[in-house]
C-alpha positions in Angstrom: -0.2 -0.2 0.2 1.5 3.3 -0.9 1.6 6.0 2.2 -1.2 8.2 2.9 0.9 10.7 1.9 1.9 9.8 -1.4 -0.3 11.8 -3.7 2.2 15.1 -3.3 5.1 12.7 -4.5 5.8 11.4 -8.4 8.2 8.9 -6.7 8.1 6.5 -3.9 10.7 6.7 -0.6 14.2 5.4 -1.3 15.3 2.5 0.5 18.0 4.7 2.5 15.0 7.1 3.1 12.7 4.0 4.1 15.8 2.6 6.0 16.3 5.8 8.4 12.4 6.3 8.8 11.1 2.8 9.4 10.0 2.5 13.2 8.1 -0.8 13.2 10.4 -3.2 14.7 10.7 -1.0 18.2 7.0 0.6 17.8 4.8 -2.6 17.4 5.0 -2.9 20.8 2.7 -0.6 20.7 -0.5 -2.9 19.0 -2.5 -2.8 21.7 -2.9 0.8 22.3 -3.5 1.3 18.5 -5.9 -1.0 18.5 -7.9 0.7 21.3 -7.6 4.2 19.8 -9.0 2.8 16.4 -11.6 1.3 18.2 -12.6 4.7 19.9 -11.8 6.8 16.9 -14.3 5.0 15.6 -17.0 5.1 17.7 -16.8 8.6 17.4 -16.8 8.7 13.7 -19.8 6.8 13.8 -21.6 9.6 16.4 -20.3 12.4 14.7 -22.0 11.2 11.3 -19.3 10.4 9.6 -19.2 6.6 9.6 -22.4 4.5 9.3 -23.1 2.2 12.2 -22.5 -0.6 10.0 -19.3 0.4 9.0 -18.2 1.0 12.9 -19.2 -3.0 13.3 -17.1 -3.7 10.4 -14.2 -1.6 12.0 -14.5 -3.2 15.2 -14.6 -6.9 14.1 -11.6 -5.9 11.9 -9.6 -4.8 14.7 -10.3 -7.7 17.1 -9.1 -10.0 14.2 -5.5 -7.9 13.7 -5.4 -8.1 17.6 -5.8 -11.7 17.6 -3.3 -12.0 14.9 -1.0 -9.9 16.5 -1.4 -11.5 20.1 -0.7 -14.8 18.1 1.9 -13.6 16.3 0.8 -14.7 13.0 -0.1 -10.9 11.7 1.5 -10.0 8.2 3.7 -6.7 8.4 4.4 -5.4 4.7 7.6 -4.1 3.0 5.5 -1.0 2.8 4.7 -1.0 7.0 6.8 2.5 8.5 5.0 1.5 12.0 2.6 0.6 13.8 -0.1 2.8 12.8 0.5 2.2 8.8 0.5 -1.6 9.5 -3.1 -1.4 11.4 -4.7 0.8 9.0 -3.0 -0.6 5.6 -5.1 -4.0 7.6 -8.1 -2.0 8.0 -8.0 -1.2 4.1 -7.1 -4.3 2.4 -10.1 -5.9 4.9 -12.5 -3.5 4.3 -12.0 -1.2 1.4 -13.6 2.1 1.3 -15.1 1.3 5.2 -11.4 0.9 6.3 -9.7 4.1 4.6 -12.5 5.9 6.9 -11.0 5.6 10.1 -8.3 8.1 9.1 -10.8 11.1 8.8 -10.0 13.9 11.5 -6.7 12.1 12.7 -3.3 12.2 12.2 -0.1 10.1 12.8 0.8 13.0 14.9 -1.8 12.6 17.4 -2.2 8.9 16.6 1.1 8.2 17.8 1.4 10.0 21.0 -2.0 9.2 22.1 -1.0 5.2 21.7 2.5 6.3 23.5 0.4 8.0 26.4 -2.0 5.1 26.8 1.4 2.6 27.3 3.4 4.8 30.0 -0.1 4.8 32.0 0.6 1.1 32.1 4.3 0.9 32.8 4.1 3.7 35.4 1.4 1.4 36.9 3.6 -1.5 36.7 6.5 0.5 37.7 5.2 1.7 41.4 3.8 -1.4 42.2 7.4 -2.8 41.2 8.8 0.2 43.8 5.9 -0.9 46.3 7.0 -4.4 46.4 11.1 -3.5 47.0 9.9 -0.8 49.6 7.8 -3.8 51.4 11.1 -6.1 50.9 12.8 -3.7 52.8 10.6 -3.0 55.1 9.8 -6.7 56.1 14.0 -6.7 56.9 13.6 -3.8 59.3 10.9 -5.5 61.2 12.9 -9.1 61.7 16.0 -6.7 62.7 14.8 -3.9 64.3 17.5 -3.8 67.1 20.6 -6.1 65.0 23.5 -3.6 65.6 25.6 -2.7 62.5 28.1 0.0 62.0 27.3 3.0 60.3 28.9 4.9 57.4 30.4 8.0 55.8 32.8 7.9 53.4 32.5 4.4 53.5 34.3 4.4 56.0 33.0 3.5 60.1 31.1 6.2 61.7 28.6 5.3 64.3 26.7 2.5 65.2 23.4 2.0 64.1 20.7 -0.6 63.6 19.9 -2.6 60.1 16.2 -1.9 60.9 17.3 2.3 60.6 19.5 1.5 57.5 16.9 -0.4 55.5 14.3 2.3 56.5 16.3 5.0 54.6 16.2 3.0 51.8 12.3 2.5 52.5 11.8 5.8 52.6 13.4 7.0 49.5 11.4 4.5 47.6 8.6 6.5 49.0 9.7 10.0 47.3 10.5 7.4 44.1 6.8 6.4 44.2 5.7 9.8 44.3 7.8 10.9 41.1 6.6 8.3 39.3 3.0 9.2 40.1 3.4 12.0 38.9 4.6 10.9 36.0 1.4 8.8 35.2 -0.9 11.7 35.5 1.5 13.6 33.4 0.7 11.1 30.6 -2.9 11.0 31.3 -3.6 13.6 29.0 -5.2 12.9 25.4 -3.9 14.3 23.0 -6.2 12.4 20.0 -8.5 15.1 18.1 -5.7 17.5 17.8 -4.9 15.8 14.1 -1.8 17.3 12.8 -1.2 20.3 15.0 -4.2 22.8 14.3 -7.5 20.5 15.1 -10.0 19.6 12.6 -12.9 21.2 10.8 -14.8 17.6 11.5 -17.4 17.7 14.4 -15.5 15.0 16.4 -15.6 15.6 20.4 -11.9 14.7 22.0 -13.7 14.9 25.5 -16.1 11.3 24.2 -12.7 9.4 23.1 -10.7 10.5 25.8 -13.0 8.9 28.2 -13.4 6.3 26.1 -9.9 5.5 25.9 -10.0 6.2 29.7 -8.0 9.2 30.1 -8.4 12.2 33.0 -7.8 14.9 31.0 -8.3 15.8 27.3 -5.3 18.8 25.9 -6.3 22.7 26.0 -4.0 23.3 23.0 -3.4 21.3 20.0 -0.3 22.2 18.7 0.6 21.7 22.4 -0.6 18.1 22.3 0.8 16.7 18.9 5.1 18.7 20.2 4.4 17.7 23.9 6.8 14.9 25.5 7.3 16.2 28.9 5.6 13.3 30.1 8.4 11.3 28.7 11.1 13.3 30.1 9.1 13.0 33.7 8.7 9.4 33.1 12.6 9.5 32.5 13.6 12.1 35.2 11.6 9.8 37.6 13.2 6.9 36.4 16.6 7.5 36.3 16.2 9.0 40.1 14.7 5.7 40.9 17.6 4.3 39.2 20.2 5.8 40.8 18.9 4.5 44.6 18.8 1.1 43.1 22.6 1.4 42.3 22.7 2.5 45.6 21.2 -0.4 47.4 22.9 -2.9 44.5 26.5 -1.3 45.9 25.4 -2.7 49.5 24.7 -5.7 48.3 27.9 -6.0 46.4 30.1 -4.9 49.7 28.0 -6.7 52.7 28.4 -10.1 50.6 32.2 -9.7 50.2 34.2 -11.7 52.3 36.2 -8.6 53.6 32.4 -7.4 55.0 30.9 -10.5 55.0 27.6 -8.9 56.4 25.3 -11.1 54.5 24.9 -13.8 52.2 22.8 -13.8 48.9 20.6 -17.1 48.3 21.8 -18.7 45.1 18.8 -17.9 43.4 20.1 -14.6 43.4 24.0 -15.0 43.0 26.3 -16.6 40.0 29.5 -18.5 39.7 32.7 -18.3 38.1 33.7 -20.2 34.9 36.5 -20.7 36.0 36.6 -20.5 39.8 34.7 -23.2 41.4 34.5 -21.1 45.1 32.9 -18.1 43.5 29.6 -16.8 44.8 29.5 -13.4 42.7 26.5 -10.4 43.7 25.7 -10.2 39.6 22.3 -8.6 40.9 23.9 -5.7 43.0 26.4 -5.5 40.1 23.7 -5.0 37.1 21.8 -2.7 39.4 24.5 -0.4 38.9 25.0 -0.9 35.6 21.4 -0.4 34.1 21.6 3.1 36.2 24.0 4.3 33.6 21.4 3.3 31.0 18.7 4.8 32.3 20.3 7.8 32.8 21.5 8.5 29.6 18.2 7.8 28.0 16.7 11.1 29.9 20.2 12.9 28.4 19.2 11.3 24.9 15.9 12.1 25.1 16.9 15.7 26.3 19.1 15.7 23.5 16.3 15.4 20.7 13.9 17.6 21.9 16.7 20.5 22.5 15.4 23.4 19.9 12.7 21.6 18.3 10.5 24.1 16.8 6.6 24.0 17.1 4.6 21.4 16.3 5.2 18.1 15.2 9.0 16.8 13.7 10.1 13.6 13.1 13.0 13.8 15.5 9.9 13.1 17.9 10.0 9.7 16.8 13.1 9.2 18.6 10.9 9.3 21.9 9.9 5.8 22.2 12.7 3.8 22.5 14.1 5.3 25.2 10.8 5.1 27.1 10.6 1.4 26.3 14.0 0.9 27.2 13.9 2.4 30.7 11.0 0.6 31.4 12.4 -2.8 31.0 15.3 -1.9 32.6 13.5 -0.6 35.6 11.3 -3.0 35.6 13.9 -5.8 35.4 15.9 -4.5 38.8 13.1 -4.0 40.8 12.3 -7.4 40.3 15.7 -8.8 40.9 16.2 -6.6 44.2 13.1 -7.4 45.4 14.2 -11.4 45.2 17.5 -10.6 46.4 16.1 -8.8 49.3 13.3 -11.6 50.1 16.2 -14.1 50.3 19.1 -12.5 51.7 20.3 -13.4 55.2 22.4 -11.8 57.3 25.2 -12.4 60.0 24.1 -10.9 62.9 27.5 -11.5 64.7 29.7 -10.2 61.9 27.7 -6.9 61.7 27.4 -6.3 65.7 31.6 -7.4 65.8 31.9 -4.7 63.0 31.0 -2.0 65.9 34.3 -0.6 66.4 34.7 0.7 70.2 35.8 4.5 68.5 32.5 4.7 67.0 31.1 5.8 69.8 33.8 8.9 70.5 31.2 11.4 69.3 28.5 10.4 71.6 31.6 11.2 74.2 31.6 14.1 72.7 28.3 15.3 73.1 28.3 14.1 76.4 30.7 16.6 77.4 28.4 19.0 75.6 26.1 18.2 78.2 28.2 19.0 80.7 28.7 22.0 80.1 31.7 22.1 77.4 31.8 23.5 73.9 31.3 21.3 71.3 34.5 22.5 69.7 36.5 21.6 72.8 34.8 18.4 73.6 35.1 17.5 69.7 39.2 18.2 70.2 39.6 16.6 73.4 38.1 13.4 72.6 40.1 13.4 69.5 43.3 13.3 71.3 42.1 10.3 73.6 41.4 8.3 70.6 44.9 9.2 69.0 46.4 8.3 71.8 44.5 5.0 72.2 45.9 4.2 68.6 49.3 4.9 69.7 49.6 3.1 72.4 47.4 0.2 70.8 45.3 -0.4 73.3 41.2 0.3 73.4 39.7 3.4 74.2 38.1 2.2 77.4 41.7 1.2 78.7 42.9 4.8 78.8 44.0 6.8 82.1 41.6 9.8 81.9 43.6 11.6 84.5 44.8 13.8 81.7 41.6 14.2 79.4 39.2 15.6 82.3 36.3 16.0 81.9 35.8 12.7 80.3 35.2 10.0 83.1 34.5 6.8 82.9 30.6 7.1 83.4 31.5 9.3 79.7 33.2 5.6 78.3 29.8 3.9 78.7 29.1 5.2 75.5 31.4 3.3 74.0 29.1 0.4 73.7 27.5 0.0 70.6 23.9 -0.9 72.3 24.2 1.9 74.4 25.5 4.6 71.3 22.5 3.4 69.9 20.0 4.1 72.5 21.4 7.5 73.4 20.8 9.1 70.1 16.9 9.9 70.9 16.5 12.7 68.7 14.0 12.8 65.7 14.5 10.0 63.3 17.3 8.9 64.9 18.3 5.5 66.2 16.5 5.2 69.4 14.3 2.3 69.7 11.2 4.9 70.5 13.0 6.7 67.2 12.4 3.8 65.2 9.4 2.9 66.6 8.4 6.4 65.3 10.1 5.6 61.7 7.9 2.1 61.5 4.8 4.1 62.2 5.2 6.8 59.4 6.6 4.1 56.9 3.7 2.3 57.3 1.3 5.1 56.7 3.0 5.9 53.9 2.7 2.2 52.6 -0.4 2.2 53.2 -1.0 5.2 51.4 0.6 3.8 48.3 -1.5 0.6 48.1 -4.6 2.6 48.3 -3.1 4.3 45.1 -2.1 1.0 43.5 -5.8 -0.7 44.4 -7.4 2.2 43.0 -5.1 4.0 41.1 -6.8 7.2 42.8 -5.5 10.4 44.3 -1.8 10.6 46.0 
């Protein structure tokens, strides 16, 4: 079938031009959305008197046939099919003749392609939001199981202060809560129908864009037809939300790599979420963590790629916009895979409590001693310097801080050294959001409220 626009041209596109233009290899995954949009548009053509009821019925039945063939993988794609839109329209024309040819009235590929993509992304954002919630829940379960499990906390990847595993896991879980919010915000951006904008200036045909928006399940309809076909903010916001999410997943992956190493020995991955070596029989590699790190580069680069495509485009539609789909599809697939793998790894990981507790070195309580001096009236900078000298002297003498002669370090006394005990040090930090048992319980309550809100949104896709 010749292109819809062929009447203006004396020649068909060259093979080189066709090879550059074709997008069917990747946009055919929009076929479900294409079928739905065609069905809604045909119904609106009937309502407006531009299509007989029998014609709408015939189109609907033909679309059922196309959908069945696409589902089964038996749909015939012709060499002339540039994309899924031209393929489905060709099928309708070949199947129904003039009736099928009526489907394009009042619409353009410009508004059609972005409608399909918005519908597809609505589903993708819902799925990713569920994946974020599931990983968050896995972290929550670890936190519940290890509410008081001691471990060293880190800054600069150096042991800093003792903490508890629940506090650490909830830090990631609260971060995922923000990721959830961003993904849902991206969902809302997608939930606007552009169908009816046509090429960019609307149409003279009596079509109701609000009716087709409602039929397709969109919450809103476009305000300006030129903006409707040019806008890819929704895709950028999806890519931005998932890029930030992927950086967090990379951080979780990095900790899996570190914590499951012999050097740390804090945890062991389940065999189902680890791999071996082709030459070293003893190896158990944390590929789930390593690939989570690497995939974040892929996702963040997809955001930069689309930003580069959109930079400086004049209104309204430009063929450059064809480049929006591959990065969106790839990001959704990648993030889905990482979320699923990390969820499984965290659901099955084993923690070595004795190793984690033993790693809470005595000097990690130094900050607590300094704060104890502040409570006794010493200015913090003086307290910091004094405790620092005490720690350094213990290192020089090769003994524990608790074994030091304190006569030269007044006002530090033996009572202050109790804070070197990691359990006492953890409990002493009772400020908002800190590590004491009461503050941990408060964080559990806040996290549970947050996750309840998320679960309600996932159940009904309502307000969040």
